[in-house]
C-alpha positions as CSV (number, residue, x, y, z in Angstrom):
1,X,-13.1,12.9,-1.7
2,X,-13.4,9.8,0.4
3,X,-12.2,6.3,-0.6
4,X,-9.9,3.5,1.0
5,X,-10.1,-0.5,1.4
6,X,-12.1,-2.0,4.5
7,X,-12.7,-4.9,2.8
8,X,-9.1,-6.4,2.2
9,X,-8.7,-6.6,5.9
10,X,-10.7,-8.5,6.0
11,X,-9.0,-10.8,3.6
12,X,-5.9,-10.6,4.9
13,X,-6.8,-11.5,8.6
14,X,-8.3,-15.1,6.5
15,X,-5.0,-15.1,4.9
16,X,-2.9,-15.1,8.2
17,X,-5.9,-17.7,9.7
18,X,-5.2,-19.6,6.8
19,X,-1.4,-19.2,6.9
20,X,-1.4,-20.2,10.4
21,X,-3.9,-23.4,10.2
22,X,-1.5,-24.5,6.7
23,X,2.0,-24.2,9.1
24,X,0.1,-26.2,12.2
25,X,-0.8,-29.3,10.4
26,X,2.4,-29.1,8.4
27,X,3.8,-29.4,12.1
28,X,2.2,-31.5,12.6
29,X,2.7,-33.5,9.3
30,X,6.6,-33.2,9.9
31,X,6.4,-34.3,13.6
32,X,4.5,-37.4,12.8
33,X,1.7,-37.2,14.8
34,X,-0.9,-38.9,12.5
35,X,0.7,-41.8,10.3
36,X,1.7,-41.2,6.1
37,X,-1.2,-43.0,4.5
38,X,-2.6,-39.3,6.0
39,X,-0.7,-37.6,3.6
40,X,-2.2,-36.5,0.7
41,X,0.9,-33.6,-0.5
42,X,3.4,-34.7,1.2
43,X,5.1,-31.8,3.8
44,X,6.9,-30.2,1.6
45,X,4.8,-28.4,-1.1
46,X,2.7,-27.6,1.8
47,X,6.4,-25.6,3.5
48,X,7.3,-24.6,-0.3
49,X,3.1,-23.8,-1.2
50,X,3.5,-21.4,3.1
51,X,6.5,-19.8,2.5
52,X,5.1,-18.4,-0.8
53,X,2.2,-17.5,1.0
54,X,3.8,-14.9,3.2
55,X,6.9,-13.5,0.6
56,X,4.0,-12.7,-1.9
57,X,2.2,-10.6,0.6
58,X,5.1,-9.3,1.7
59,X,6.6,-8.1,-1.7
60,X,2.6,-7.2,-2.7
61,X,3.0,-3.6,-1.3
62,X,1.5,-1.9,1.6
63,X,-2.7,-3.5,1.4
64,X,-4.6,-0.9,2.5
65,X,-5.1,2.2,1.8
66,X,-6.5,5.6,2.7
67,X,-6.5,8.8,1.2
68,X,-8.9,12.5,1.5
69,X,-9.1,15.3,-0.4
70,X,-11.4,17.4,1.5
71,X,-10.9,20.6,2.8
72,X,-7.5,22.5,2.5
73,X,-5.2,18.7,2.5
74,X,-4.0,15.7,1.6
75,X,-3.9,12.9,4.1
76,X,-2.3,9.9,2.1
77,X,-2.6,6.7,4.8
78,X,-0.9,2.7,3.2
79,X,-0.1,0.7,6.7
80,X,0.8,-3.6,5.7
81,X,-2.9,-5.5,7.2
82,X,0.5,-8.5,5.8
83,X,1.8,-12.2,7.4
84,X,4.6,-10.8,8.5
85,X,3.1,-7.4,9.4
86,X,3.9,-6.9,13.1
87,X,7.7,-6.7,11.9
88,X,7.1,-3.7,10.0
89,X,3.5,-2.5,11.9
90,X,4.5,1.8,11.1
91,X,1.9,3.0,8.6
92,X,3.5,5.7,6.0
93,X,1.5,9.0,6.4
94,X,1.7,12.3,5.4
95,X,-1.4,14.9,5.5
96,X,-0.1,18.3,3.5
97,X,-2.1,21.4,2.1
98,X,-2.6,20.8,-1.6
99,X,-1.0,23.5,-2.9
100,X,2.6,22.3,-2.1
101,X,1.7,19.6,-4.8
102,X,3.5,20.3,-7.5
103,X,3.4,16.8,-8.8
104,X,2.9,13.4,-8.3
105,X,4.1,10.0,-10.4
106,X,1.8,6.9,-10.6
107,X,3.5,3.9,-10.8
108,X,2.6,0.6,-11.8
109,X,4.4,-2.4,-11.5
110,X,3.4,-6.2,-12.0
111,X,3.3,-6.8,-8.2
112,X,2.2,-3.8,-6.7
113,X,2.0,-0.1,-7.6
114,X,4.3,2.2,-6.7
115,X,2.3,6.4,-6.0
116,X,5.5,9.0,-5.2
117,X,4.3,12.3,-4.2
118,X,6.7,15.7,-5.3
119,X,6.5,18.0,-2.5
120,X,7.1,21.5,-2.7
121,X,9.5,21.8,0.1
122,X,11.9,24.9,1.9
123,X,14.4,22.9,3.9
124,X,15.3,20.9,1.1
125,X,17.9,22.6,-1.3
126,X,15.9,21.4,-4.0
127,X,12.7,22.6,-2.7
128,X,11.7,19.5,-3.6
129,X,11.3,16.5,-1.6
130,X,9.6,12.9,-2.4
131,X,7.2,11.0,-0.9
132,X,6.8,7.4,-1.7
133,X,4.2,5.2,-1.5
134,X,3.9,1.4,-1.5
135,X,0.4,0.4,-3.1
136,X,-1.4,-2.8,-3.5
137,X,-4.9,-4.4,-3.7
138,X,-6.3,-0.6,-5.5
139,X,-8.8,-1.1,-8.9
140,X,-8.9,0.1,-11.6
141,X,-11.8,2.1,-10.5
142,X,-10.1,3.8,-7.3
143,X,-7.0,4.5,-9.0
144,X,-8.1,6.2,-11.6
145,X,-10.0,8.2,-9.6
146,X,-7.2,9.3,-6.7
147,X,-5.4,10.6,-10.2
148,X,-7.8,12.1,-11.7
149,X,-7.8,14.1,-8.4
150,X,-4.8,14.4,-8.1
151,X,-4.8,16.1,-11.3
152,X,-7.2,18.8,-10.0
153,X,-5.2,19.5,-8.0
154,X,-1.7,19.7,-9.4
155,X,-3.1,21.9,-12.6
156,X,-4.8,24.2,-10.1
157,X,-1.4,25.2,-7.7
158,X,-0.1,25.3,-11.9
159,X,-2.7,28.0,-13.0
160,X,-2.3,29.8,-9.2
161,X,1.9,29.8,-9.6
162,X,1.2,31.4,-12.4
163,X,-1.3,33.0,-12.2
164,X,-0.1,35.0,-9.2
165,X,1.4,38.8,-9.6
166,X,4.6,39.1,-7.4
167,X,4.2,43.0,-5.5
168,X,6.3,45.2,-4.6
């Protein structure tokens, strides 16, 4: 199963462009290039609105996601495409064999969502590694299909683990 939300990239390009236009208009208003009679909204209101848009876009989480569970591996990637994405331009990506996924947790928050993978690891003393992803702008349909696919993988791994006999 392959899922992604590439349409959100175009949405954020339009939002970033509108934020840049608002910043330019706000600077024009502050420096008094236009007479005050043309100001329908005070400059500080526009400034507060710009700050609110930037804060909201940065706190929502990583806006772009892609998951691929075809074959023997799970590939999950998130990337920030918000206004300040050049500050945090790295994408979070994990590529692991399906048999290493022990369990997962989905956290549905008010502003952003979280997905936590628990992976079987020999490097960690507790034999369990936790990988967190912050998500945003995912439809309920995509969430349900991703969670059902992860449920199938975890259930298959559990049945294989309980049915394997140790041969000495």
